[in-house]
N, C-alpha and C positions, 0 to 999 in steps of 0.2 A: 863465386860463393854458392854451395849448394846446402840447401837446407832441407834436412829429412823431415817430412810432415806426416802427423797420423792422418789415416783417410778418412776420419772423420773431424768435424770441426762444430763443437756446438757453440752457437751464440752465447750462451749463459755461462759457457767456460773462458770466454775469451773477452780479455781488458779492453775497455773503451778507452782510447786516448784523445784527450781534449786537444783541439788543434788552435780553436779560439771560441771567443763565446756564441756559443749555438750552431758551434761545427765539432764534429767529434768521427774519428774512425774507429773499427774495429779489423785489422790487418786475417785474413783467413789462411788457407793453404797457400802455400807458394813453394817455389823453389828457383834456381836462378835463370830459369826460361820463360814463367808466368807467376802472376801474384791474383790474388782478389782480395777485394777490400771493400767493406761496406761503410759508406759515408751518410751520416746522419747530419740534417739541416733543418736549421728552426728558421721560422717566416721571416723573409728580406735578408737574410746572411747571405753575404756574395763570397764564392769562391772566386777569387782573383784571376785577372787575366794572366796565364802563364805558358809556356811552352816546356817541352821535354823529348826526350828522345825515343821515348817509347811509344809503343801502339797503344791506343788506350781503346776500350769498348766497353760502353758504361749503360747500365740499364735503370729506368726509373721504376724502382719496386713500392715506391709511396709519395704522394704530393706530386706540385708539378714544379717547374723549373722554366725559367729561360735561358736558353742555351746558346753562347756564344761560340761558333768555330770560325776562324778565319776572317772573313768579312759579312758572314750569316749570321742571323737571331733567328731563333725558331723557339716556340713555346712547346716542352714538351711532358705529359701527365702520364700516369702509372700506367706502365704496359709499354711504354715507347723504351728507345734505346738513341745511342749515338755511338760513332766511330771517330776517331781521332789520328790524325796520319802524325808521325813523327813531326817534332818540331816546329807544330801546327799553334798558335796562339788559339788559346779558348779559355772561357769560364763560365759561370751559372752566376745565377740570381735565384733564389729558392722563393716560389710563388706562395708558397703554403707548406707547413711543414712536412717535412722529404726524406728520403732514404735514396741513394743512389749505389746501385752494385758496380765498382769500378775493377775491371779486369785489364791488366798490363803486362806487354811483354818487350823486353825480358822484366822481370823484377824491377822494383822502385828500390834501389838499396838505399836512397835518401829516407824511406819510410821506416827502417831496419835497423838504421846506423845508430 
């Protein structure tokens, strides 16, 4: 599936989708090869352990997170980032209100279905 996107995405015009209490996301530009998602966390919310067939690169835009990748755990703060290989178990715990910017290759069809 290829979706044509406008060259600019304005956060104020993108619907924020509630995932669960204290966790929501905005889906920014994407096509069949790449997708960028801004994810909003409230303190103590857990992004459950999971795996997917996508490469994921994430940037901590705000806050701090305990990040679990495979058998490793690391505390990351604003300005830090992480990389997830396909099919690697990972998750996060938000230590203070925060925002992650996630980029996936290819796009997450399950986010737009």
